[in-house]
Structure formats: structure tokens, C-alpha cells
Phi, psi and omega in degrees: 000316182299316182295315179303317183292322178297314180297328179285329181283326189299317177297324180296321182294321179295320178297320182296315179299319178297316179298320181293320178297316177302309180302320180296314177298319177299317176296318175297323177294321182292321179295317179297320177298319182295329183269357178282121184296140172266172178300325175297319179294326183271357189313311185291337183263358183280134177254146179291146177293167171302146180294137180291153178287138174270131185245147173289154182220115175256116188243150175273109182306329185292333184242014181243143177235140175262120177260126182244100197249118170061029171282070187234167175264124014254008179312308184271319186294338177275353184241109176306324180293329178287315181299332178290338181277350187300320179300314179295320177297319179299319180294313182296319179299315179299317181297318180296320178290323178298332181269003179076020185284150174291131177237127183236128181258159176217150173228176172291183185302328184248012183289159178230161177308318183291344180282340184285135188296147182306320183298336183229036182285142179284151173285160183302328186278349189269144187284142171233134173243150184229117182193190179287206187292329172271106186287353172275343187284115174061037174224177180265017185303309185298317176303314181297317179295316180296318181296332179270001181070030185290131177246338185225142176236141169261114186261119179228159176146189180218135007268159181294325181265012175242259184304318183288310181305309189281321180291315182293324179289321177295326176293312176304311181293346172270002177092006177276149174283141179239121175260123188239094175280124182297337180265012174243005174233145185212161180211188181289339183214160179296326185298321178294318177294325179294316179303310184299320178297316178294316182300308187294340178258007181227341187294139178304139182068309182297313187298335186296339181250009186257136171240116176277131187209189169235159183300320183283356174265000181266131182231145180244000000 
């Protein structure tokens, strides 16, 4: 009788020991996780990476399209950094038109042609799409680009971390080459523009098709 009782208790003892070890390891894991610094904890000590190189871009107007994204009131007029890009954008737009290049404009979901700022206003013959930050989403943008034989897009606009980031990424993931002039994209702060420049030149899959440049380094 005594031997039978001992044999019955032994498996239960082993199970209890196993549970104790498991709980102990779980507690240790939770403690280690609690002590692991997060990005917020490290925020003040993080240094920006080296600035990416700006590269020249020689483009074929027949296979290149200029995307002019969300240069509207109030998106641009409420951002001093956007307003500062208008002279260079006006020059780029004039050069693109002079070369007979496809130009496509975009506004937000409820935007209208009249909302686009006069310095970069579309011609009556130029396409305008209206949607959220990804200008390919629920619009004819992809169809228009394919019909024109577009292989490269110049992505400009505001905000850098909105329309530019998402539309340029969507273009790259569709196999298009993306030329991204840093003086043609803007946001509320320099930090946001810096983030976009870093992201677009390092993001998996996206970055392989991206050329970071300036407007005066673009040639047709």
C-alpha cells in the first residue's frame, strides 16, 4: 500500500517541478523584456545617419512622368517649407512641359482643380487624380502612366511623409523608377523630410528603384 502511494505521488511532484521551472523562466523573460530599452527610451541618444548622396538623373521625356502631388490650399499654404519649394517646382514644371513630358496632378479625396496653387496649376489637358496619400489607390493613375509608356516618375509634392512617400513607394513596387528631388518634397519640419529621404533610400524593395536628387540635377 505504501509503495503504491509513493508511485502515485511521484509524477505529480515532477509535474509541479516542471511548472515551477516554467513559471520561473517566464518571469525571467518578462523581467528581461521589461529591462530592454525601447526606441523611446533611446530617443535622445540616437544620431541621424550620414546624409544620402544626391545623384544626377538624365531622363527620357518620352518615358518619364512628373507627378505633382497635393500642392493645394491648405496643404501647401499652411506649410512654409512647401511654399518655399514653389519657385523650383514652377521651373521643373515648365521644363517638363517644354519637353512634352506627361504631367499628372493630384489632390486629396475632395480636392478640386481650383485648389491647386497658381504657380503649379494644371493645364486643361493634364490629368488630375483625387484620393488619399497613395495616388494609385482607386484612381486612374496607373492606367494613365501605362498608356503613356511611362518607365520613370519624378515624385514631388507635400506632404513628404504622406503623398510623396506612399505614391513613390507604390510606384517603385510596381517596377517604375522613381526620381525623388529633395527640394520638391516638403513637410511641416525638416526632421520629417529627413526621415523620408532616409526611408526611401533604405526601405526594402522600394529603395532599389529610387534616385534621390535635386531639381537642378535633373536633365532631360
